[in-house]
Backbone as ProteinMPNN parsed JSONL, in Angstrom:
{"seq_chain_A": "RIVPLMAGRGGGSFVVVASAAGLLTQHGALPYAVSKAAAVAVARWIAISHGAADSGNVRVSCVCPQAVATGMTRGADPRRDLHAASTMSGADGVLDADAVAAAILDGIASGRFLVLPHPSVAKYITFAAAKPERWIARMQQLKAAFESARPQAAHGTGPSRARL", "coords_chain_A": {"N_chain_A": [[49.991, 19.384, -157.744], [50.198, 22.008, -158.554], [48.547, 23.644, -156.999], [49.715, 23.841, -154.328], [52.023, 25.254, -155.147], [50.913, 27.657, -156.078], [49.79, 28.529, -153.674], [52.133, 28.864, -152.176], [53.165, 31.078, -153.383], [51.597, 33.088, -152.567], [48.965, 32.883, -153.402], [46.194, 32.844, -155.76], [44.099, 32.412, -158.669], [42.245, 29.58, -159.336], [40.766, 27.743, -161.776], [38.266, 25.469, -162.462], [36.889, 23.759, -165.067], [33.918, 22.386, -165.426], [30.774, 21.072, -165.799], [27.234, 21.599, -166.218], [26.189, 19.12, -166.166], [27.69, 17.838, -164.273], [26.597, 18.705, -161.946], [23.921, 18.077, -162.097], [23.478, 15.741, -163.523], [23.25, 13.775, -166.591], [21.261, 12.494, -169.01], [21.954, 9.679, -171.003], [24.696, 9.95, -171.073], [26.613, 8.768, -169.226], [29.498, 8.359, -168.523], [30.449, 10.969, -169.038], [28.851, 12.615, -167.327], [29.575, 11.577, -164.809], [32.353, 12.052, -164.756], [32.362, 14.829, -164.831], [31.016, 15.412, -162.462], [32.955, 14.519, -160.721], [34.925, 16.426, -161.271], [33.709, 18.714, -160.21], [33.701, 17.97, -157.522], [36.462, 17.855, -157.005], [37.112, 20.551, -157.358], [35.683, 21.649, -155.194], [37.073, 20.431, -153.073], [39.649, 21.544, -153.384], [39.022, 24.225, -152.911], [38.174, 24.115, -150.232], [40.432, 23.049, -148.968], [42.562, 24.766, -149.639], [41.64, 27.336, -149.863], [41.264, 29.265, -147.832], [42.719, 32.181, -146.285], [44.797, 31.504, -144.511], [45.566, 29.112, -145.547], [46.762, 29.397, -147.942], [45.42, 31.037, -149.692], [44.189, 30.51, -152.208], [41.999, 31.129, -154.683], [39.101, 29.589, -155.846], [37.23, 28.729, -158.653], [34.479, 27.106, -160.04], [33.327, 26.17, -163.04], [30.277, 25.666, -164.596], [28.762, 25.194, -167.238], [25.939, 24.698, -169.481], [25.256, 23.642, -172.697], [27.917, 24.443, -174.899], [29.238, 26.088, -177.679], [31.341, 24.193, -179.225], [33.782, 21.929, -180.621], [32.651, 19.549, -179.823], [29.929, 20.002, -179.787], [29.356, 21.039, -182.238], [27.359, 21.228, -185.053], [25.407, 19.644, -183.942], [22.032, 19.499, -183.208], [19.852, 19.798, -180.733], [17.126, 20.033, -180.95], [16.428, 18.716, -183.189], [17.847, 16.38, -183.419], [17.869, 13.317, -181.989], [19.93, 11.929, -180.614], [21.679, 14.044, -180.002], [19.961, 15.55, -178.414], [19.61, 13.896, -176.224], [22.11, 13.713, -175.169], [23.3, 16.168, -174.756], [22.842, 19.312, -173.219], [21.089, 21.522, -174.604], [18.802, 22.925, -174.456], [18.484, 25.304, -173.081], [19.848, 27.058, -174.555], [22.757, 27.446, -176.603], [25.867, 28.498, -175.79], [28.511, 30.668, -176.908], [32.116, 30.361, -176.848], [33.256, 32.77, -176.027], [31.262, 33.984, -174.467], [31.168, 32.238, -172.31], [33.777, 32.546, -171.355], [33.638, 35.226, -170.549], [31.812, 34.972, -168.451], [33.354, 33.422, -166.719], [35.481, 35.187, -166.093], [33.999, 37.205, -164.827], [33.036, 35.716, -162.662], [35.442, 35.106, -161.31], [36.302, 37.711, -160.656], [34.223, 38.425, -158.962], [34.569, 36.69, -156.918], [33.231, 34.268, -156.839], [32.517, 30.866, -156.198], [30.96, 28.948, -157.633], [30.354, 29.134, -160.966], [27.982, 29.897, -163.227], [27.308, 29.947, -166.386], [24.922, 29.606, -167.82], [22.167, 30.883, -166.549], [19.808, 29.545, -165.73], [20.582, 27.126, -164.668], [21.074, 27.448, -161.937], [18.494, 27.558, -160.884], [17.647, 24.97, -161.509], [19.409, 23.425, -159.941], [18.631, 24.183, -157.366], [15.977, 23.285, -157.341], [16.392, 20.512, -157.742], [17.788, 19.877, -155.408], [15.976, 20.574, -153.391], [13.717, 19.065, -153.932], [14.289, 16.188, -154.574], [13.149, 13.698, -155.416], [11.057, 14.497, -157.053], [12.502, 15.912, -158.981], [13.991, 13.806, -160.127], [11.871, 12.272, -161.145], [10.894, 14.068, -163.083], [13.097, 14.18, -164.796], [13.127, 11.535, -165.596], [10.763, 11.53, -167.054], [11.508, 13.246, -169.125], [13.544, 11.729, -170.295], [12.011, 9.514, -171.162], [10.419, 10.838, -173.024], [12.346, 11.578, -174.935], [13.108, 9.031, -175.787], [10.7, 8.021, -176.824], [10.372, 9.648, -178.979], [12.073, 8.822, -180.89], [11.556, 7.778, -183.661], [10.602, 10.145, -184.743], [12.648, 11.918, -184.695], [14.262, 12.091, -186.974], [12.775, 13.68, -188.635], [12.817, 16.182, -187.599], [11.121, 16.765, -185.512], [10.029, 16.428, -182.16], [10.243, 15.811, -178.606], [9.205, 18.309, -176.257], [10.892, 20.234, -173.732], [10.757, 18.865, -170.455], [8.544, 20.189, -168.077], [9.323, 21.958, -165.138]], "CA_chain_A": [[51.209, 20.095, -157.471], [50.115, 23.438, -158.854], [47.884, 24.39, -155.922], [50.708, 24.245, -153.33], [52.888, 26.286, -155.725], [50.147, 28.907, -156.033], [49.692, 28.93, -152.263], [53.451, 29.321, -151.77], [53.414, 32.393, -153.995], [50.623, 34.048, -152.05], [47.608, 32.622, -153.879], [45.851, 33.011, -157.165], [42.793, 31.882, -159.059], [42.272, 28.245, -159.924], [39.468, 27.557, -162.414], [37.939, 24.12, -162.914], [35.768, 23.778, -166.004], [33.147, 21.147, -165.328], [29.57, 21.135, -166.628], [25.979, 21.443, -165.479], [26.005, 17.672, -166.018], [28.349, 17.454, -163.028], [25.728, 19.096, -160.836], [22.545, 17.598, -162.283], [23.642, 14.532, -164.323], [22.855, 13.951, -167.987], [20.776, 11.26, -169.626], [22.658, 9.223, -172.188], [26.119, 10.29, -171.053], [27.095, 8.407, -167.894], [30.901, 8.703, -168.25], [30.586, 12.425, -169.035], [28.244, 13.146, -166.103], [30.37, 11.146, -163.655], [33.642, 12.755, -164.758], [32.117, 16.234, -164.5], [30.725, 15.437, -161.021], [34.26, 14.409, -160.067], [35.594, 17.72, -161.406], [33.088, 19.604, -159.224], [34.188, 17.542, -156.204], [37.862, 18.285, -156.904], [37.099, 22.007, -157.147], [35.276, 21.884, -153.798], [38.171, 20.006, -152.198], [40.709, 22.553, -153.462], [38.525, 25.435, -152.235], [38.159, 23.868, -148.783], [41.786, 22.773, -148.483], [43.541, 25.811, -149.934], [40.965, 28.594, -150.134], [41.352, 30.244, -146.742], [43.955, 32.968, -146.292], [45.858, 30.799, -143.788], [45.898, 27.886, -146.269], [47.404, 29.72, -149.207], [44.644, 32.051, -150.405], [43.906, 30.125, -153.583], [40.58, 31.302, -155.009], [38.68, 28.53, -156.757], [35.96, 28.876, -159.354], [34.077, 25.903, -160.758], [32.464, 26.615, -164.136], [29.349, 24.59, -164.949], [27.817, 25.587, -168.28], [25.254, 23.659, -170.246], [25.886, 23.489, -174.01], [28.824, 25.481, -175.376], [29.594, 25.839, -179.078], [32.695, 23.657, -179.344], [33.824, 20.8, -181.542], [31.769, 18.489, -179.321], [28.526, 20.32, -180.077], [29.232, 21.566, -183.599], [26.48, 20.487, -185.952], [24.374, 18.92, -183.204], [20.86, 20.316, -182.911], [19.038, 18.984, -179.831], [15.712, 20.092, -181.316], [16.183, 17.85, -184.339], [18.648, 15.169, -183.351], [17.596, 12.61, -180.733], [21.175, 11.663, -179.9], [22.141, 15.314, -179.44], [19.036, 15.952, -177.354], [19.763, 13.065, -175.035], [23.473, 13.728, -174.657], [23.775, 17.504, -174.437], [21.768, 20.175, -172.737], [21.029, 22.733, -175.397], [17.461, 23.495, -174.359], [18.579, 26.662, -172.547], [20.7, 27.817, -175.453], [24.154, 27.081, -176.772], [26.687, 29.699, -175.658], [29.824, 30.598, -177.541], [33.225, 30.338, -175.879], [33.474, 34.118, -175.489], [30.279, 34.215, -173.393], [31.601, 31.453, -171.149], [34.979, 33.203, -170.837], [33.196, 36.43, -169.831], [31.222, 34.51, -167.187], [34.468, 33.005, -165.859], [36.165, 36.391, -165.598], [33.096, 37.833, -163.868], [33.036, 34.867, -161.462], [36.703, 35.313, -160.595], [36.284, 39.071, -160.1], [33.213, 38.464, -157.89], [34.933, 35.73, -155.89], [32.255, 33.175, -156.791], [32.978, 29.497, -156.407], [30.186, 28.319, -158.7], [30.105, 30.023, -162.097], [26.937, 29.282, -164.052], [27.055, 30.771, -167.562], [23.49, 29.487, -168.096], [21.55, 31.201, -165.252], [18.748, 28.599, -165.358], [21.158, 26.003, -163.927], [20.882, 27.712, -160.499], [17.117, 27.146, -160.58], [17.595, 23.508, -161.57], [20.121, 22.895, -158.77], [17.767, 24.431, -156.21], [14.848, 22.362, -157.445], [16.881, 19.14, -157.546], [18.159, 19.705, -153.998], [14.8, 20.704, -152.527], [12.712, 18.031, -154.25], [15.035, 15.249, -155.425], [12.305, 12.68, -156.039], [10.327, 15.151, -158.147], [13.488, 16.176, -160.026], [14.269, 12.539, -160.813], [10.666, 11.93, -161.918], [10.861, 14.942, -164.261], [14.159, 13.752, -165.706], [12.659, 10.273, -166.181], [9.782, 11.917, -168.077], [12.267, 13.782, -170.248], [14.19, 10.567, -170.914], [10.971, 8.764, -171.877], [10.026, 11.64, -174.185], [13.395, 11.425, -175.938], [13.062, 7.675, -176.325], [9.488, 7.833, -177.624], [10.478, 10.489, -180.168], [13.116, 8.278, -181.765], [11.226, 7.801, -185.083], [10.31, 11.51, -185.169], [13.865, 12.737, -184.657], [14.767, 12.285, -188.323], [11.945, 14.676, -189.3], [12.961, 17.469, -186.942], [10.139, 16.969, -184.455], [10.391, 15.652, -180.976], [9.639, 16.246, -177.35], [9.592, 19.576, -175.658], [11.512, 20.037, -172.423], [9.851, 18.603, -169.339], [8.334, 21.375, -167.237], [9.671, 21.754, -163.719]], "C_chain_A": [[51.062, 21.6, -157.649], [49.497, 24.24, -157.716], [48.877, 24.759, -154.817], [51.681, 25.316, -153.858], [52.187, 27.643, -155.704], [50.075, 29.434, -154.603], [51.025, 29.495, -151.777], [53.807, 30.694, -152.319], [52.376, 33.43, -153.566], [49.224, 33.903, -152.588], [47.441, 32.868, -155.354], [44.471, 32.448, -157.412], [42.972, 30.559, -159.778], [40.88, 27.982, -160.469], [39.343, 26.113, -162.885], [36.739, 24.241, -163.839], [35.115, 22.406, -165.961], [31.964, 21.271, -166.286], [28.36, 21.097, -165.722], [25.684, 19.955, -165.275], [26.67, 17.157, -164.746], [27.543, 17.797, -161.797], [24.379, 18.387, -160.896], [22.452, 16.223, -162.945], [23.108, 14.774, -165.729], [22.486, 12.599, -168.565], [21.611, 10.924, -170.859], [24.159, 9.456, -172.179], [26.715, 10.006, -169.675], [28.556, 8.766, -167.661], [31.124, 10.222, -168.18], [30.061, 13.004, -167.726], [29.082, 12.802, -164.876], [31.703, 11.89, -163.606], [33.457, 14.228, -164.405], [31.726, 16.386, -163.027], [32.03, 15.326, -160.23], [35.019, 15.731, -160.146], [35.03, 18.731, -160.409], [33.599, 19.26, -157.827], [35.645, 17.962, -155.991], [37.929, 19.786, -156.641], [36.698, 22.342, -155.711], [36.408, 21.54, -152.841], [39.276, 21.056, -152.198], [40.274, 23.811, -152.717], [38.55, 25.273, -150.721], [39.59, 23.76, -148.244], [42.749, 23.943, -148.622], [42.924, 27.199, -150.102], [41.094, 29.653, -149.059], [42.702, 30.953, -146.773], [45.102, 32.251, -145.597], [46.262, 29.493, -144.468], [46.506, 28.161, -147.635], [46.647, 30.699, -150.075], [44.481, 31.753, -151.892], [42.396, 30.248, -153.785], [40.203, 30.276, -156.066], [37.329, 28.889, -157.347], [35.708, 27.593, -160.128], [33.012, 26.32, -161.777], [31.607, 25.443, -164.595], [28.33, 25.055, -165.984], [26.989, 24.391, -168.751], [25.964, 23.598, -171.592], [26.712, 24.716, -174.387], [29.212, 25.104, -176.802], [31.072, 25.475, -179.17], [32.675, 22.561, -180.4], [32.884, 19.677, -181.13], [30.313, 18.74, -179.716], [28.307, 20.797, -181.508], [28.358, 20.653, -184.455], [25.378, 19.718, -185.253], [23.235, 19.886, -182.878], [19.931, 19.497, -182.033], [17.55, 19.036, -180.153], [15.393, 19.122, -182.439], [16.828, 16.477, -184.217], [18.467, 14.508, -181.989], [18.869, 12.362, -179.948], [21.698, 12.945, -179.252], [21.254, 15.729, -178.274], [19.254, 15.153, -176.087], [21.163, 13.115, -174.454], [24.053, 15.12, -174.449], [22.593, 18.37, -174.063], [21.791, 21.478, -173.498], [19.694, 23.439, -175.288], [17.475, 24.928, -173.845], [19.536, 27.515, -173.376], [22.128, 27.312, -175.467], [24.953, 28.387, -176.748], [27.973, 29.548, -176.452], [30.905, 30.705, -176.463], [33.478, 31.708, -175.265], [32.512, 34.427, -174.347], [30.671, 33.452, -172.136], [32.844, 32.086, -170.526], [34.604, 34.457, -170.052], [32.586, 36.059, -168.484], [32.314, 34.081, -166.209], [35.17, 34.222, -165.263], [35.311, 37.129, -164.577], [33.061, 37.035, -162.556], [34.294, 35.04, -160.634], [36.693, 36.68, -159.913], [35.322, 39.19, -158.922], [33.532, 37.51, -156.749], [33.948, 34.574, -155.758], [32.925, 31.827, -157.003], [32.277, 28.911, -157.623], [29.849, 29.354, -159.762], [29.155, 29.307, -163.042], [26.635, 30.177, -165.255], [25.602, 30.712, -168.049], [22.769, 29.717, -166.763], [20.481, 30.202, -164.802], [19.286, 27.412, -164.559], [20.994, 26.212, -162.422], [19.49, 27.278, -160.064], [17.007, 25.618, -160.56], [18.261, 22.875, -160.345], [19.242, 23.026, -157.526], [16.601, 23.46, -156.199], [15.283, 20.93, -157.145], [17.25, 18.871, -156.092], [16.942, 19.72, -153.087], [13.806, 19.571, -152.716], [13.346, 16.957, -155.137], [14.172, 14.196, -156.111], [11.537, 13.272, -157.215], [11.269, 15.468, -159.303], [13.752, 14.91, -160.832], [13.08, 12.132, -161.668], [10.586, 12.777, -163.187], [11.93, 14.534, -165.272], [13.806, 12.407, -166.346], [11.628, 10.542, -167.274], [10.494, 12.436, -169.322], [12.95, 12.653, -171.011], [13.188, 9.776, -171.735], [10.52, 9.518, -173.131], [11.065, 11.537, -175.292], [13.3, 10.06, -176.599], [11.833, 7.449, -177.198], [9.533, 8.641, -178.911], [11.476, 9.946, -181.18], [12.724, 8.291, -183.249], [10.99, 9.216, -185.613], [11.572, 12.339, -185.318], [14.393, 13.033, -186.049], [13.992, 13.374, -189.068], [11.981, 16.029, -188.613], [11.889, 17.774, -185.913], [10.548, 16.133, -183.277], [9.797, 16.266, -179.756], [10.05, 17.666, -176.968], [10.2, 19.266, -174.298], [10.47, 19.774, -171.363], [9.728, 19.863, -168.497], [8.644, 21.044, -165.799], [8.546, 22.209, -162.845]], "O_chain_A": [[51.73, 22.376, -156.966], [49.877, 25.389, -157.489], [48.884, 25.915, -154.393], [52.112, 26.185, -153.101], [52.792, 28.656, -155.354], [50.27, 30.623, -154.353], [51.051, 30.489, -151.052], [54.661, 31.386, -151.767], [52.295, 34.516, -154.141], [48.361, 34.72, -152.267], [48.404, 33.072, -156.093], [43.765, 32.057, -156.483], [43.762, 30.447, -160.715], [39.909, 27.995, -159.713], [40.197, 25.603, -163.609], [35.695, 24.761, -163.446], [35.686, 21.407, -166.399], [32.156, 21.549, -167.469], [28.44, 20.621, -164.59], [25.005, 19.58, -164.32], [26.247, 16.138, -164.201], [27.775, 17.244, -160.722], [23.764, 18.128, -159.861], [21.386, 15.61, -162.905], [22.578, 15.846, -166.024], [23.302, 11.678, -168.602], [21.93, 11.804, -171.659], [24.829, 9.186, -173.176], [27.258, 10.905, -169.034], [28.848, 9.433, -166.669], [31.903, 10.698, -167.354], [30.748, 13.797, -167.081], [29.277, 13.645, -164.001], [32.137, 12.312, -162.534], [34.315, 14.813, -163.744], [32.07, 17.391, -162.405], [32.187, 15.968, -159.191], [35.687, 16.116, -159.186], [35.779, 19.515, -159.828], [33.898, 20.155, -157.037], [36.009, 18.384, -154.893], [38.708, 20.24, -155.803], [37.297, 23.215, -155.084], [36.669, 22.285, -151.896], [39.785, 21.423, -151.138], [41.062, 24.399, -151.977], [38.914, 26.207, -150.006], [39.91, 24.314, -147.193], [43.659, 24.095, -147.807], [43.63, 28.144, -150.453], [41.037, 30.844, -149.367], [43.7, 30.396, -147.231], [46.252, 32.363, -146.023], [47.199, 28.831, -144.021], [46.737, 27.228, -148.404], [47.17, 31.153, -151.093], [44.62, 32.644, -152.73], [41.616, 29.553, -153.135], [40.906, 30.115, -157.063], [36.409, 29.297, -156.639], [36.602, 27.061, -160.786], [31.928, 26.768, -161.405], [32.116, 24.375, -164.935], [27.167, 25.286, -165.653], [27.302, 23.238, -168.456], [27.191, 23.508, -171.617], [26.281, 25.857, -174.223], [29.482, 23.938, -177.092], [31.939, 26.348, -179.189], [31.634, 22.306, -181.007], [32.379, 18.94, -181.976], [29.558, 17.796, -179.951], [27.162, 20.942, -181.937], [28.605, 19.451, -184.557], [24.49, 19.186, -185.919], [23.465, 20.965, -182.333], [19.275, 18.582, -182.531], [16.787, 18.188, -179.689], [14.238, 18.743, -182.631], [16.386, 15.52, -184.854], [18.859, 15.063, -180.962], [18.892, 12.564, -178.734], [22.111, 12.936, -178.092], [21.751, 16.21, -177.255], [19.097, 15.682, -174.986], [21.389, 12.612, -173.354], [25.195, 15.243, -174.006], [21.479, 18.17, -174.547], [22.442, 22.436, -173.08], [19.471, 24.448, -175.957], [16.561, 25.695, -174.148], [19.976, 28.575, -172.931], [22.637, 26.813, -174.463], [24.741, 29.269, -177.579], [28.467, 28.437, -176.647], [30.636, 31.089, -175.324], [33.873, 31.8, -174.103], [32.899, 35.06, -173.365], [30.523, 33.96, -171.025], [32.954, 32.156, -169.302], [35.189, 34.725, -169.002], [32.813, 36.746, -167.487], [32.215, 34.343, -165.01], [35.421, 34.27, -164.059], [35.827, 37.625, -163.575], [33.057, 37.617, -161.471], [34.232, 35.113, -159.407], [37.034, 36.795, -158.736], [35.565, 39.959, -157.992], [32.847, 37.514, -155.726], [33.838, 33.968, -154.692], [33.784, 31.67, -157.87], [32.935, 28.428, -158.545], [29.147, 30.329, -159.493], [29.476, 28.25, -163.586], [25.796, 31.073, -165.158], [25.11, 31.679, -168.631], [22.763, 28.82, -165.92], [20.274, 30.032, -163.6], [18.526, 26.758, -163.845], [20.794, 25.24, -161.694], [19.326, 26.694, -158.993], [16.346, 25.05, -159.69], [17.746, 21.91, -159.78], [19.128, 22.091, -156.734], [16.277, 22.879, -155.163], [14.623, 20.22, -156.386], [17.049, 17.763, -155.595], [16.88, 18.964, -152.118], [13.132, 19.163, -151.77], [12.99, 16.825, -156.308], [14.43, 13.837, -157.26], [11.383, 12.625, -158.252], [10.898, 15.319, -160.468], [13.739, 14.933, -162.063], [13.261, 11.691, -162.803], [10.247, 12.263, -164.252], [11.681, 14.547, -166.478], [14.147, 12.163, -167.504], [11.618, 9.863, -168.301], [10.117, 12.098, -170.444], [12.932, 12.632, -172.241], [13.472, 9.403, -172.873], [10.271, 8.91, -174.171], [10.709, 11.422, -176.465], [13.399, 9.943, -177.82], [11.917, 6.755, -178.211], [8.794, 8.339, -179.848], [11.693, 10.56, -182.224], [13.512, 8.786, -184.055], [11.159, 9.462, -186.807], [11.561, 13.362, -186.003], [14.922, 14.119, -186.286], [14.504, 13.935, -190.036], [11.248, 16.936, -189.005], [11.756, 18.919, -185.481], [11.351, 15.211, -183.416], [8.941, 17.146, -179.845], [11.127, 18.136, -177.333], [10.039, 18.163, -173.776], [9.407, 20.395, -171.37], [10.728, 20.532, -168.238], [8.274, 19.982, -165.299], [8.641, 22.123, -161.621]]}, "name": "protein", "num_of_chains": 1, "seq": "RIVPLMAGRGGGSFVVVASAAGLLTQHGALPYAVSKAAAVAVARWIAISHGAADSGNVRVSCVCPQAVATGMTRGADPRRDLHAASTMSGADGVLDADAVAAAILDGIASGRFLVLPHPSVAKYITFAAAKPERWIARMQQLKAAFESARPQAAHGTGPSRARL"}
């Protein structure tokens, strides 16, 4: 309902906060990855349906960070905790909410649809799209590394990130 109201008032900015998991998926978190992929799809639909000047001039930005310091990630260290490592993407750093908010504001000001607070996500998306079988193989390797490190996780050692 809000998008037609925005369009009726001459437009505005509509921000959907999804996750890099919605673009790339995430081992160990099927419901999370699927719901975030749905959020990305909704953002695309809104942009296509209401983004043009003749359709209401609603600008849409879809924010897809990796790990953000929130209640969900508080206390989780993916370098030491197997569960955290397999269910959140902290390998490229955990951003605070202010950094993500700054990225959102920059994305809106720049008119970008896809806002990636972790710049490495753009590289991952490109790789996954250009070489999907290789991407999947690398993610399978990462999954296997997490699973084989299970006994080591309690001691703060574990797998390094799979190289792309």
